[in-house]
Gaussian input, Z-matrix of N, CA and C with variables (Angstrom, degrees):
# hf/3-21g

backbone

0 1
 N
 C     1     B1
 C     2     B2     1     A1
 N     3     B3     2     A2     1     D1
 C     4     B4     3     A3     2     D2
 C     5     B5     4     A4     3     D3
 N     6     B6     5     A5     4     D4
 C     7     B7     6     A6     5     D5
 C     8     B8     7     A7     6     D6
 N     9     B9     8     A8     7     D7
 C    10    B10     9     A9     8     D8
 C    11    B11    10    A10     9     D9
 N    12    B12    11    A11    10    D10
 C    13    B13    12    A12    11    D11
 C    14    B14    13    A13    12    D12
 N    15    B15    14    A14    13    D13
 C    16    B16    15    A15    14    D14
 C    17    B17    16    A16    15    D15
 N    18    B18    17    A17    16    D16
 C    19    B19    18    A18    17    D17
 C    20    B20    19    A19    18    D18
 N    21    B21    20    A20    19    D19
 C    22    B22    21    A21    20    D20
 C    23    B23    22    A22    21    D21
 N    24    B24    23    A23    22    D22
 C    25    B25    24    A24    23    D23
 C    26    B26    25    A25    24    D24
 N    27    B27    26    A26    25    D25
 C    28    B28    27    A27    26    D26
 C    29    B29    28    A28    27    D27
 N    30    B30    29    A29    28    D28
 C    31    B31    30    A30    29    D29
 C    32    B32    31    A31    30    D30
 N    33    B33    32    A32    31    D31
 C    34    B34    33    A33    32    D32
 C    35    B35    34    A34    33    D33
 N    36    B36    35    A35    34    D34
 C    37    B37    36    A36    35    D35
 C    38    B38    37    A37    36    D36
 N    39    B39    38    A38    37    D37
 C    40    B40    39    A39    38    D38
 C    41    B41    40    A40    39    D39
 N    42    B42    41    A41    40    D40
 C    43    B43    42    A42    41    D41
 C    44    B44    43    A43    42    D42
 N    45    B45    44    A44    43    D43
 C    46    B46    45    A45    44    D44
 C    47    B47    46    A46    45    D45
 N    48    B48    47    A47    46    D46
 C    49    B49    48    A48    47    D47
 C    50    B50    49    A49    48    D48
 N    51    B51    50    A50    49    D49
 C    52    B52    51    A51    50    D50
 C    53    B53    52    A52    51    D51
 N    54    B54    53    A53    52    D52
 C    55    B55    54    A54    53    D53
 C    56    B56    55    A55    54    D54
 N    57    B57    56    A56    55    D55
 C    58    B58    57    A57    56    D56
 C    59    B59    58    A58    57    D57
 N    60    B60    59    A59    58    D58
 C    61    B61    60    A60    59    D59
 C    62    B62    61    A61    60    D60
 N    63    B63    62    A62    61    D61
 C    64    B64    63    A63    62    D62
 C    65    B65    64    A64    63    D63
 N    66    B66    65    A65    64    D64
 C    67    B67    66    A66    65    D65
 C    68    B68    67    A67    66    D66
 N    69    B69    68    A68    67    D67
 C    70    B70    69    A69    68    D68
 C    71    B71    70    A70    69    D69
 N    72    B72    71    A71    70    D70
 C    73    B73    72    A72    71    D71
 C    74    B74    73    A73    72    D72
 N    75    B75    74    A74    73    D73
 C    76    B76    75    A75    74    D74
 C    77    B77    76    A76    75    D75
 N    78    B78    77    A77    76    D76
 C    79    B79    78    A78    77    D77
 C    80    B80    79    A79    78    D78
 N    81    B81    80    A80    79    D79
 C    82    B82    81    A81    80    D80
 C    83    B83    82    A82    81    D81
 N    84    B84    83    A83    82    D82
 C    85    B85    84    A84    83    D83
 C    86    B86    85    A85    84    D84
 N    87    B87    86    A86    85    D85
 C    88    B88    87    A87    86    D86
 C    89    B89    88    A88    87    D87
 N    90    B90    89    A89    88    D88
 C    91    B91    90    A90    89    D89
 C    92    B92    91    A91    90    D90
 N    93    B93    92    A92    91    D91
 C    94    B94    93    A93    92    D92
 C    95    B95    94    A94    93    D93
 N    96    B96    95    A95    94    D94
 C    97    B97    96    A96    95    D95
 C    98    B98    97    A97    96    D96
 N    99    B99    98    A98    97    D97
 C   100   B100    99    A99    98    D98
 C   101   B101   100   A100    99    D99
 N   102   B102   101   A101   100   D100
 C   103   B103   102   A102   101   D101
 C   104   B104   103   A103   102   D102
 N   105   B105   104   A104   103   D103
 C   106   B106   105   A105   104   D104
 C   107   B107   106   A106   105   D105
 N   108   B108   107   A107   106   D106
 C   109   B109   108   A108   107   D107
 C   110   B110   109   A109   108   D108
 N   111   B111   110   A110   109   D109
 C   112   B112   111   A111   110   D110
 C   113   B113   112   A112   111   D111
 N   114   B114   113   A113   112   D112
 C   115   B115   114   A114   113   D113
 C   116   B116   115   A115   114   D114
 N   117   B117   116   A116   115   D115
 C   118   B118   117   A117   116   D116
 C   119   B119   118   A118   117   D117
 N   120   B120   119   A119   118   D118
 C   121   B121   120   A120   119   D119
 C   122   B122   121   A121   120   D120
 N   123   B123   122   A122   121   D121
 C   124   B124   123   A123   122   D122
 C   125   B125   124   A124   123   D123
 N   126   B126   125   A125   124   D124
 C   127   B127   126   A126   125   D125
 C   128   B128   127   A127   126   D126
 N   129   B129   128   A128   127   D127
 C   130   B130   129   A129   128   D128
 C   131   B131   130   A130   129   D129
 N   132   B132   131   A131   130   D130
 C   133   B133   132   A132   131   D131
 C   134   B134   133   A133   132   D132
 N   135   B135   134   A134   133   D133
 C   136   B136   135   A135   134   D134
 C   137   B137   136   A136   135   D135
 N   138   B138   137   A137   136   D136
 C   139   B139   138   A138   137   D137
 C   140   B140   139   A139   138   D138
 N   141   B141   140   A140   139   D139
 C   142   B142   141   A141   140   D140
 C   143   B143   142   A142   141   D141
 N   144   B144   143   A143   142   D142
 C   145   B145   144   A144   143   D143
 C   146   B146   145   A145   144   D144
 N   147   B147   146   A146   145   D145
 C   148   B148   147   A147   146   D146
 C   149   B149   148   A148   147   D147
 N   150   B150   149   A149   148   D148
 C   151   B151   150   A150   149   D149
 C   152   B152   151   A151   150   D150
 N   153   B153   152   A152   151   D151
 C   154   B154   153   A153   152   D152
 C   155   B155   154   A154   153   D153
 N   156   B156   155   A155   154   D154
 C   157   B157   156   A156   155   D155
 C   158   B158   157   A157   156   D156
 N   159   B159   158   A158   157   D157
 C   160   B160   159   A159   158   D158
 C   161   B161   160   A160   159   D159
 N   162   B162   161   A161   160   D160
 C   163   B163   162   A162   161   D161
 C   164   B164   163   A163   162   D162
 N   165   B165   164   A164   163   D163
 C   166   B166   165   A165   164   D164
 C   167   B167   166   A166   165   D165
 N   168   B168   167   A167   166   D166
 C   169   B169   168   A168   167   D167
 C   170   B170   169   A169   168   D168
 N   171   B171   170   A170   169   D169
 C   172   B172   171   A171   170   D170
 C   173   B173   172   A172   171   D171
 N   174   B174   173   A173   172   D172
 C   175   B175   174   A174   173   D173
 C   176   B176   175   A175   174   D174
 N   177   B177   176   A176   175   D175
 C   178   B178   177   A177   176   D176
 C   179   B179   178   A178   177   D177
 N   180   B180   179   A179   178   D178
 C   181   B181   180   A180   179   D179
 C   182   B182   181   A181   180   D180
 N   183   B183   182   A182   181   D181
 C   184   B184   183   A183   182   D182
 C   185   B185   184   A184   183   D183
 N   186   B186   185   A185   184   D184
 C   187   B187   186   A186   185   D185
 C   188   B188   187   A187   186   D186
 N   189   B189   188   A188   187   D187
 C   190   B190   189   A189   188   D188
 C   191   B191   190   A190   189   D189
 N   192   B192   191   A191   190   D190
 C   193   B193   192   A192   191   D191
 C   194   B194   193   A193   192   D192
 N   195   B195   194   A194   193   D193
 C   196   B196   195   A195   194   D194
 C   197   B197   196   A196   195   D195
 N   198   B198   197   A197   196   D196
 C   199   B199   198   A198   197   D197
 C   200   B200   199   A199   198   D198
 N   201   B201   200   A200   199   D199
 C   202   B202   201   A201   200   D200
 C   203   B203   202   A202   201   D201
 N   204   B204   203   A203   202   D202
 C   205   B205   204   A204   203   D203
 C   206   B206   205   A205   204   D204
 N   207   B207   206   A206   205   D205
 C   208   B208   207   A207   206   D206
 C   209   B209   208   A208   207   D207
 N   210   B210   209   A209   208   D208
 C   211   B211   210   A210   209   D209
 C   212   B212   211   A211   210   D210

   B1=1.4213
   B2=1.5528
   B3=1.2944
   B4=1.3879
   B5=1.5120
   B6=1.3374
   B7=1.5342
   B8=1.5472
   B9=1.3380
   B10=1.4171
   B11=1.4880
   B12=1.3213
   B13=1.4460
   B14=1.4783
   B15=1.3084
   B16=1.4623
   B17=1.4539
   B18=1.2561
   B19=1.4854
   B20=1.5013
   B21=1.3068
   B22=1.4371
   B23=1.5537
   B24=1.2923
   B25=1.4411
   B26=1.5218
   B27=1.3274
   B28=1.4394
   B29=1.4874
   B30=1.3739
   B31=1.4815
   B32=1.5173
   B33=1.2929
   B34=1.4819
   B35=1.4881
   B36=1.3730
   B37=1.4393
   B38=1.5304
   B39=1.2881
   B40=1.4878
   B41=1.4869
   B42=1.3381
   B43=1.3807
   B44=1.5238
   B45=1.3391
   B46=1.4698
   B47=1.4787
   B48=1.3341
   B49=1.4496
   B50=1.4970
   B51=1.3439
   B52=1.4067
   B53=1.5434
   B54=1.3054
   B55=1.4731
   B56=1.5533
   B57=1.2964
   B58=1.4352
   B59=1.5257
   B60=1.2581
   B61=1.4018
   B62=1.4637
   B63=1.2934
   B64=1.4666
   B65=1.4755
   B66=1.3634
   B67=1.4178
   B68=1.5431
   B69=1.3348
   B70=1.4485
   B71=1.4960
   B72=1.2921
   B73=1.4116
   B74=1.4674
   B75=1.3529
   B76=1.3902
   B77=1.5679
   B78=1.3429
   B79=1.4086
   B80=1.5779
   B81=1.3077
   B82=1.4381
   B83=1.4821
   B84=1.3557
   B85=1.4990
   B86=1.5051
   B87=1.3820
   B88=1.4440
   B89=1.5074
   B90=1.3010
   B91=1.4540
   B92=1.5290
   B93=1.3733
   B94=1.4958
   B95=1.5283
   B96=1.3444
   B97=1.4922
   B98=1.5592
   B99=1.3157
   B100=1.4696
   B101=1.5350
   B102=1.3795
   B103=1.4066
   B104=1.5327
   B105=1.3657
   B106=1.4099
   B107=1.5391
   B108=1.3655
   B109=1.4461
   B110=1.5032
   B111=1.3553
   B112=1.3943
   B113=1.5028
   B114=1.2965
   B115=1.4604
   B116=1.5122
   B117=1.3339
   B118=1.4697
   B119=1.4857
   B120=1.3198
   B121=1.4687
   B122=1.4949
   B123=1.2860
   B124=1.4233
   B125=1.5661
   B126=1.3490
   B127=1.4466
   B128=1.5276
   B129=1.3302
   B130=1.4407
   B131=1.5309
   B132=1.3149
   B133=1.4723
   B134=1.5172
   B135=1.3277
   B136=1.4833
   B137=1.5431
   B138=1.3201
   B139=1.4563
   B140=1.5133
   B141=1.3159
   B142=1.4724
   B143=1.5158
   B144=1.3069
   B145=1.4891
   B146=1.4927
   B147=1.2989
   B148=1.4880
   B149=1.4957
   B150=1.3803
   B151=1.4145
   B152=1.5205
   B153=1.3462
   B154=1.4832
   B155=1.5397
   B156=1.3290
   B157=1.4147
   B158=1.5294
   B159=1.2831
   B160=1.4887
   B161=1.5401
   B162=1.3362
   B163=1.4399
   B164=1.5377
   B165=1.3401
   B166=1.4578
   B167=1.5374
   B168=1.2913
   B169=1.4692
   B170=1.5117
   B171=1.3125
   B172=1.4820
   B173=1.5633
   B174=1.3229
   B175=1.5047
   B176=1.5319
   B177=1.3336
   B178=1.5074
   B179=1.5055
   B180=1.2668
   B181=1.4896
   B182=1.5500
   B183=1.2801
   B184=1.5320
   B185=1.5314
   B186=1.3039
   B187=1.4978
   B188=1.5131
   B189=1.3103
   B190=1.4704
   B191=1.5268
   B192=1.3507
   B193=1.4639
   B194=1.4501
   B195=1.3486
   B196=1.4951
   B197=1.5589
   B198=1.2540
   B199=1.4955
   B200=1.5631
   B201=1.2912
   B202=1.4768
   B203=1.4650
   B204=1.3136
   B205=1.4727
   B206=1.5561
   B207=1.2923
   B208=1.5152
   B209=1.4983
   B210=1.2960
   B211=1.4147
   B212=1.4869
   A1=109.03
   A2=117.49
   A3=121.40
   A4=113.12
   A5=116.67
   A6=118.88
   A7=110.21
   A8=112.41
   A9=119.86
   A10=106.75
   A11=120.61
   A12=121.96
   A13=114.58
   A14=116.09
   A15=126.68
   A16=107.58
   A17=123.49
   A18=122.71
   A19=110.64
   A20=115.43
   A21=119.75
   A22=115.67
   A23=117.90
   A24=119.72
   A25=116.03
   A26=117.17
   A27=119.22
   A28=108.12
   A29=115.71
   A30=120.40
   A31=107.60
   A32=113.81
   A33=119.64
   A34=104.01
   A35=118.13
   A36=121.11
   A37=111.14
   A38=111.69
   A39=120.90
   A40=108.00
   A41=115.71
   A42=119.92
   A43=115.46
   A44=115.64
   A45=120.48
   A46=112.53
   A47=118.33
   A48=123.31
   A49=109.57
   A50=117.45
   A51=121.36
   A52=112.24
   A53=114.74
   A54=121.79
   A55=110.16
   A56=119.60
   A57=124.24
   A58=111.02
   A59=120.07
   A60=122.04
   A61=117.88
   A62=118.30
   A63=123.56
   A64=110.70
   A65=118.11
   A66=120.43
   A67=109.12
   A68=117.05
   A69=120.06
   A70=114.37
   A71=117.19
   A72=121.68
   A73=112.29
   A74=118.07
   A75=123.85
   A76=114.10
   A77=113.32
   A78=119.69
   A79=110.05
   A80=116.88
   A81=121.02
   A82=112.70
   A83=116.01
   A84=118.49
   A85=110.49
   A86=117.84
   A87=120.14
   A88=114.39
   A89=118.26
   A90=124.72
   A91=110.66
   A92=113.04
   A93=118.18
   A94=112.00
   A95=114.94
   A96=118.79
   A97=110.31
   A98=115.27
   A99=118.97
   A100=112.66
   A101=116.52
   A102=121.37
   A103=111.70
   A104=119.56
   A105=122.63
   A106=111.16
   A107=114.74
   A108=121.22
   A109=106.38
   A110=118.51
   A111=121.58
   A112=112.26
   A113=119.69
   A114=121.07
   A115=110.32
   A116=117.25
   A117=120.08
   A118=111.47
   A119=116.94
   A120=120.91
   A121=110.79
   A122=119.45
   A123=122.62
   A124=112.29
   A125=114.12
   A126=119.42
   A127=115.53
   A128=114.66
   A129=119.19
   A130=112.62
   A131=117.23
   A132=120.93
   A133=112.21
   A134=114.03
   A135=118.45
   A136=111.18
   A137=116.85
   A138=118.61
   A139=108.97
   A140=113.24
   A141=121.02
   A142=108.72
   A143=116.37
   A144=124.15
   A145=106.61
   A146=119.63
   A147=124.62
   A148=112.91
   A149=117.52
   A150=119.53
   A151=112.92
   A152=112.71
   A153=120.32
   A154=108.59
   A155=117.60
   A156=121.14
   A157=112.37
   A158=117.69
   A159=122.92
   A160=109.39
   A161=117.54
   A162=120.69
   A163=111.62
   A164=115.60
   A165=121.93
   A166=110.11
   A167=114.01
   A168=119.51
   A169=113.81
   A170=116.82
   A171=122.52
   A172=108.53
   A173=115.73
   A174=118.40
   A175=108.87
   A176=118.40
   A177=119.83
   A178=108.56
   A179=118.37
   A180=122.24
   A181=109.59
   A182=114.61
   A183=120.83
   A184=106.60
   A185=118.92
   A186=123.11
   A187=109.67
   A188=116.10
   A189=118.32
   A190=112.57
   A191=116.26
   A192=118.18
   A193=111.33
   A194=120.17
   A195=122.59
   A196=109.85
   A197=118.09
   A198=121.57
   A199=107.48
   A200=117.63
   A201=121.76
   A202=108.51
   A203=120.95
   A204=126.25
   A205=109.75
   A206=114.54
   A207=119.72
   A208=112.93
   A209=119.33
   A210=124.44
   A211=112.20
   D1=132.07
   D2=179.58
   D3=-79.95
   D4=122.96
   D5=-175.73
   D6=-74.12
   D7=148.25
   D8=173.69
   D9=-101.88
   D10=119.99
   D11=-172.84
   D12=-94.33
   D13=131.61
   D14=171.62
   D15=-106.33
   D16=102.29
   D17=-176.01
   D18=80.52
   D19=-171.01
   D20=-178.17
   D21=-83.51
   D22=-31.64
   D23=-173.58
   D24=-110.51
   D25=-15.61
   D26=-175.62
   D27=-103.65
   D28=133.31
   D29=177.69
   D30=-133.54
   D31=139.39
   D32=177.91
   D33=-130.20
   D34=122.01
   D35=177.72
   D36=-78.89
   D37=130.56
   D38=-179.91
   D39=-121.99
   D40=118.20
   D41=-178.65
   D42=-64.58
   D43=-24.06
   D44=175.84
   D45=-59.35
   D46=-29.32
   D47=179.54
   D48=-54.45
   D49=-32.71
   D50=-177.77
   D51=-102.50
   D52=8.20
   D53=178.96
   D54=73.34
   D55=26.38
   D56=-178.63
   D57=-104.20
   D58=63.07
   D59=179.44
   D60=90.62
   D61=-167.11
   D62=-177.84
   D63=-111.61
   D64=152.66
   D65=178.19
   D66=-63.98
   D67=145.18
   D68=178.43
   D69=-71.43
   D70=162.44
   D71=179.63
   D72=-61.76
   D73=-36.95
   D74=175.52
   D75=-59.79
   D76=-42.40
   D77=-178.51
   D78=-67.46
   D79=-41.69
   D80=176.66
   D81=-61.10
   D82=-41.16
   D83=176.32
   D84=-62.98
   D85=-45.62
   D86=177.84
   D87=-58.23
   D88=-41.82
   D89=177.72
   D90=-61.18
   D91=-48.54
   D92=178.23
   D93=-57.93
   D94=-43.30
   D95=179.58
   D96=-63.99
   D97=-42.33
   D98=-178.74
   D99=-59.98
   D100=-42.24
   D101=-176.85
   D102=-93.58
   D103=-0.86
   D104=178.38
   D105=59.14
   D106=44.95
   D107=174.82
   D108=-130.43
   D109=167.91
   D110=-178.82
   D111=-86.53
   D112=163.05
   D113=176.76
   D114=-68.66
   D115=-25.48
   D116=174.02
   D117=-61.80
   D118=-40.26
   D119=178.30
   D120=-66.98
   D121=-37.77
   D122=178.68
   D123=-66.97
   D124=-41.66
   D125=-176.67
   D126=-84.15
   D127=-31.00
   D128=-172.86
   D129=-114.58
   D130=-15.91
   D131=-179.04
   D132=80.60
   D133=11.54
   D134=176.43
   D135=-158.95
   D136=155.65
   D137=175.17
   D138=-81.30
   D139=146.84
   D140=173.84
   D141=-83.56
   D142=138.00
   D143=174.13
   D144=-81.24
   D145=120.77
   D146=-178.77
   D147=-57.27
   D148=-36.25
   D149=178.77
   D150=-64.15
   D151=-43.55
   D152=-178.89
   D153=-63.39
   D154=-42.64
   D155=178.54
   D156=-63.94
   D157=-38.37
   D158=178.35
   D159=-63.69
   D160=-42.22
   D161=-179.04
   D162=-66.67
   D163=-40.69
   D164=177.79
   D165=-62.14
   D166=-46.95
   D167=179.18
   D168=-61.51
   D169=-40.92
   D170=177.25
   D171=-63.49
   D172=-45.26
   D173=-179.45
   D174=-62.62
   D175=-43.55
   D176=179.76
   D177=-64.24
   D178=-41.10
   D179=-179.44
   D180=-59.59
   D181=-44.63
   D182=-179.19
   D183=-63.93
   D184=-45.17
   D185=179.20
   D186=-59.41
   D187=-44.80
   D188=-178.60
   D189=-65.15
   D190=-36.80
   D191=178.46
   D192=-69.61
   D193=-35.64
   D194=173.66
   D195=-62.84
   D196=-41.68
   D197=-179.91
   D198=-66.61
   D199=-40.41
   D200=-179.09
   D201=-61.27
   D202=-41.18
   D203=-178.19
   D204=-61.20
   D205=-33.54
   D206=-178.18
   D207=-75.90
   D208=-13.68
   D209=-176.42
   D210=-78.79

């Protein structure tokens, strides 16, 4: 497996480099911790705004409650 280098001395092997699947959740968390970024940043290329997430979750919750009433 070809290692993916972060800096000069630290290497983390990522199977995706060879097209063999996706990096595991554990690997993504370790990379995020190493670089002091969120997994949102690694996966989306940007940080999510907590207020925006809260609004979206409240809207989804309201929609789910409306659907539940129709059952």
